[in-house]
N, C-alpha and C positions, 0 to 999 in steps of 0.2 A: 564368383569372386576368386575361388581358388585358381582358376585359369590365367588370372591376371596378377596375382600377388604371390610372392614366394612364401613358402611355409614358415620361414624364419619370421617374416613380417605379420603373418596371421597369428602365430604364437605370441608375438609381442602384444598384439591388439587384444587377444583373448585372455591374457594374464590380468588385464586390467578390468575385467568384467566380473560382476557378482556371481556367486554359485548357482543361483536360480536361473540366470541366463544361460550359462555354461551347460546345464542339464538339458535345456531346451535345444542348444546348438549341436549337441551330441547326434541329433537326428538329421543334421545337415547332410552328412556323408560318412561313409566308414572311415575315411582319413580323418575327419573331424573327431569322430568318436574314439578312435585310437589314440589321437593326440591328447585329447581332454583327460582320458582314462590312464594316461601313462604316469608312471612314478615321477619322472623329471619334470613333466608339466605341473603336477600337483604341487611340488616343491617351488616350482618358479612362481607359480600363482600365490602360494603362501607368502613367498619372499616379497613379491610385489606388494601385497596387501599390508605386510607389516611395515615396510619402509615408507609407504605412502600414507599410513595412518588412515585408511579408509575401510569400508565395509565392515563396520563394527556394530554389534548389538551390545545392549545393556541388559544384563541378567539380574533379576532379583531372586535371591536365594530363599526368600520366605515362602512363596508359593511357586517358585519355578516359573517365572514370567520373563518374557523378552520384549525389547523395544528398540526401534532404530534411534540412533542419536540424532537429536535435533535441538536447535537453540531456542525453539519456541514451545514445542509440545512433545512429551513423551507419552506414546500410547502402548501400553503393555498388554500383550496376549499371552494366554497359557501355552506352555510348552508341553507337548504330550511326550514326556520322557518314558524310557522303556520300563522302568520300575512301576509304572502305572498298570502294567499287564501282569503284576503278581497277584497271587489270590487275595491277599489282605494288604492293602496299600498303607505302609506306615508313613510317619512323617519322614521326609528326606531332606538332605542338605547338599548344596554343590560345594565341594571342597575347593576347586580351582578350575580354571579354564586355561589351557595351553594350546596354542595353534588351532583353536577351533574346537578342540575336544574338551568335554566336561566330565569331570570325576563326581559321580553322584554316590552317596553314602545314605543309608536309612538309618533311623534313630538308634537302632540297636548295634549299629557298627559291624553288622554281620553280612549285609548285602552290599556289594560295591560294584558299580557299573561305569564303564566308559561310554561316552555318547557323543556324536557330532550332530547338533540340532540343525546344520545346513544340509547334509546329505543323509541324515537318519541312520547312519551305520552305528552300531552298538556292540559292546562285548561285555559279558558278566565276568567279573574278575573272580578266580577261585578263592576260597576262604583262605586267610593267612594262617599259617601254623602259628601256634602260641603255647606258652607255658604259664600263662596268667592264672591266678587262682580262680575258683568258681564263685558262685553267687555269695553275697554277704561281705565282699571286699570292695572298698572304694577304688575303682580303676579309672584313670584318665587315659583315653585314647585319642590321638591326634594324627590325622592323615595329611599327606602332601603329594603333590603331582606334578612333575616336570619332564623335561626333554634332556636326554643325554646326547650331546652334540658328537661325542667320540664315538659311540657305538651306533648313533642314529636310531635311538631306542626312547620309547616313552616309559617312564617308570613311576609307580606308586610307592610311597614311603609310609609305613605305619609305625608310629612310636606308641608305646603303652608304658604305663608306670603305675605302681601300686604300694600300699604299705601292708606288710605281712608280719604280725607278731612284733610290731615296734620297729621293724626295718623296712627301708625303701628298696624296692627292686624295680627293674626296667627291662624293656627288650626293644629291638628294632628290627624291622624286616622291609626288604625291598622287592617289589614286584616288577619284573620286566615283561613288557608287552611282547617283545620279539621272541622271548622264550616261553611266555606264558607259565611263569612260575616265580615263586618266592625264595629268597634266601635270607638267612640271618646275617646282620652285620654288627660289627663291634662299636660300642660308644664309650671312648675313654674320657669324654669330657666330664667336668664336675657335675654331680648330680643336683639339678635344680628342678623344682616343680614345674610341670607343664602347665601352660595356660590353655584352657580348653577352646582353642580357636585353630582353625586350619593354618597350614603353612602357606607362604607366599613364594611363587617360583620366579626367579629372575635369571635369565640365561640357563646355565645348567646347575643352579643352586637353589636350595630350599631354605626358607628362613622361618624358624620357630621361635615364639616368644616364651621364655621361661622366667620363673620367679625365684629369686635367691632367698636364703634364710632370713635376711633382713628386709624382705619384701620389695627389694630393687628388681627391676626388670633387666634380663639379659638375653641377647640374642644368640640363639644356637642355629648354626648354618650346617647344612648337609651338601656335600659336593657329589652330584649324580655321576660325575665321570670317575671319581675315585672311591666312591662309597665311604667317605670319611666325614667325621664331625669335627666342628671346631666352635669356638664361642668369640663373639664380637661385642663390644661395649656400645651401649647407646650414647648419643651425644650428651653433653651435661645439660640437665633439666633445671628450670626454675623450681625452687623448692618451697615457695611460699603459698602453694595451693595444690589441690588435687589434680590428677591428670588422668587422661584416658588416650591410649595409643591407637593408631590405625596405620597398618602397613599396606602398601600398594606397590605393584609394578607400573610404573608410569615412564613412558619414553625409554623403556628397556633398562631402567635404574630402579633400585629399591628406594621407595620414598616413605617417609614417616610423617604423619600428622599427629602432633600432640596437642590434644585439647585441654587447656587449663580451666579448672572449674572451681567453684565454691558451693557450699551447702545453701540450698535456696531457703529464703524465708517462707515459713509455712505456718502463718498465724491460724489457719482453719483446720490444720492437721490434715490437709488433703493428700500429702505425700508420706506421712508417717509410716515407717515399716517397710518402706520400698526404696532401697538404696539407689536403684536405677534412675528413679524419676525425681529424686530430691536434689539434684545438682543444677547449678546454673552456669552456662558457658561464659567464660570470661575473654579469652583469646586463644588462638591456636598458631603454633609454629610448624612450618613445613620444612622438613630436611630431606636431603637427597645423599645417598652414599656413593661416592665416586672414589675409585682408586683406594679403597679401604679408608677413606676419610669422609666424615659427615659435613656437609655444606648446607648452611641455613639458606633457603630460598626466599621465603617471604612470611609474613605474619598476617593472620585474619583476626581483626578486632571484633568485639561484640557490636559496636556501633555500626560496623559495615554489614551486618546481618539484617539490620532493621526489624529484628523480631527476637524475643527471648527464646533460648534454646538450651539444650544440654550438652550437645557434642556435635561435631561434624566428621564425615568420613570422606575420603577423596574417592573419585570415580575415575575420571579421565581428563586429559587435555583436549582442547578444542583442536581442529585440524591445523590452524595457524599458531597453535601453542600460546595465544595471547589471553586465554582464559582457562579456568578449571572448573569442571563440574563437580559439585560437592553435594553429598546427601546429608540432610539435616534432620537429626533425631530418627533417622530411619523412616520419616514420614513424608518429606519433600525434598525437591531438588532445586538447585539454582546454579547459574553460571557465575563464577567469581571472576571479575575482570581484573587482570594483573596490572593494568595501567591505571585505571580509575579507582580501583580498591573498592568497588561496589559490586553487589551481588543482585542478580536478576533472577526472579523465581520464574521456573518453568511449569507450564501447565501440565498436568499428569492425568491420564486416564488409564483405568484398569487396576489401580492399586487401591486396596481398601484399607481405610484408616484403622479399622478394628484389628487388622492383621499385622500393624506395625509392631516392633520396629523391622523394617526391611532392611536387607544388606545388599547393595547392588555392586556389581563389577562388570567389566567388559568381556566380550567374546568376539574374536574376529570370525568372519564368514570364510570358511575354508573347505577344500575338496579332501582334506587329510581323512583317511578312512580307518575304522577298526574293523575287525572281522566281524560279520554278522553272527549273532549267537542265537541259537534256536530257543534258549530259554526265555528270551525276552523279545524276540522278533515280531514285527507286525504281523507275518503270516501265521505264527503260533497264536497270536492274541485273538485271531478271528475264528479259531476252531471252536467247536461247541463242546459242552460237557466239561467235565473236570480236567479233561486232557489238555486244554489250552493253558491251564495254569501250573502245569507240572514243570519242575525245573530239572533238567536232565543232569545225571551225574557227570557225564563226560562234558568237558569244556572243549569247544573247537580250538585246536592249536595252530591251525594253518594261518599264516600271516603274510598276505601279498603285497600290501601297499608300501613296505619299505623294500628299496632296491639295495642289493648288496654292495654295490659299488659307489653309491652316492650318499653324500652327507650334507646335511643342510647347514649352511654357514651364514649366520645372520650378522 
């Protein structure tokens, strides 16, 4: 094939293929191997994947499962993430997915790992410096993960907030994957309580939900290019019922689904004492932030769900953008048709109802690599004895996948 087709055409064809196929094609010839592993090709393949809205997986944060996107059936399989190789496997959470990379944090917020499930590359992030108080104080820690288009770098942001002797204090640190180091950043915004959910990445900005003193929600955003914070108001909400908010990056824009709810009638006291399960979904409004302005896209009504529920979460648009995949109560999925205003339930395999509520989001199939880290590498995990579970003190600092003269522009 290479004898008859120019390399430029071969490159264009290969950028449209999934990562699994590209790994096999590296064996075709030295030329193909060199091409597929080059920094420019990796970025071209990522760019093609993002603009074509293809080669996506759905990741469930509850047990770290993945499924190919389908309009008929979602089949989830276990993702063997690198923290599984640690001596004592704690509960873990996926903070965010950016360009095919997952940021995984354990429940103690002490172990942080970057992982690409497509090419299995991984990196253990060194512990962040901190001046937070010791045990006995209520500390809220929130992580974010995004891509800095100016420096062509992937960054992890950690925000922490606590009350000490009647006064609130906070700190913010940013980790650079290029430099493999943390640095402190100033936060001059008004001090609002952090909501204990991860940030959402859109372009080179991270979005955190905070709560003001009068219980109103306020968006705090962090610009990864300038390392600066700012505040953005939410759109005007209906005030006649309780609400639950869900932020997502859809079509490259920040989207907000506001689920309006009321307390569920509970004559048998089935839900007494459980604030999460005693609400009934009424309707949901979907907003999109464009040019610093909120635009309402559509409304989902209770009668269109065809089943009692508590809340909805946005997952992804279909390829033709005529329907949206929504997660209902963290237990089941359905495609909401934007034309007919009806929801079609999707068959699901691999998710256990007893593990709900699940939280799902998308992850693209990419060649983007992080440096293999000996602490959690597959090779180390196969060694016998206690040695296989040792976490080395030194973190590998070499970073080869980012070219010095190339910046990804999406």
